[in-house]
N, C-alpha and C positions, 0 to 999 in steps of 0.2 A: 502533549499528553492528552489522552482521551478523556472525555467527560462521560459520566454515567448516562446522561441523556442521549449522547451519540450511540453508545453501546446498546442501550435499550431500544432506540429507534431501529438500529440495524437488526437486532434480534427479533423485533416485532415484524420484520419483513419475511422471516422464515415461516414455512408452513406450520400448522398447529402441531404436527408430529415431525420430529427431526432428530438426527443423531447429534450427540454432544460435539462430535468432530466438526459438524457443519457450523455450529455456533462459534467454536474456537477458531476455525478458519476465517470466518467472517470478521471476528474481532482482530485477528492478526492482520488481515488485509486492511482494515480500517486504520490500524496503527501504522502500517507501512505507508499508507497514503498520507497520513499526518506527518510522518518523518520526511517523506519526499517533498511535501509542500514547504515544510520548515527549511529544508536544505535549499530549495529553490529561492525562497525569500531571503536567505542568508547569502545568496550568490554562489552557492556550491553547485554550479552547473557546468556542463561542457558544451561546446558548440557542436553543430551537426558534423562538421569536418573532423573534429576530434573523436567523435563517436564512431564515424566511419573508419577512421584510421585504427582505432582500438578493435573494432569488429573484424577488420581484415586480419589483424594479428591473431585474434582468438580463433578464427576459422581456418587457419593454416593447418 
């Protein structure tokens, strides 16, 4: 879960004038990073070999 502090810090990195879409995209990216880190900590990862195998199937 995101914290207000993280969101505000991320938004503060935007220029003084920006589109709302830019802020939304930044927040979504931040959330996805948090989800990925949580999954990694929970052991929900695949090896490089598993990733390569899956990638080969997707690129057919």
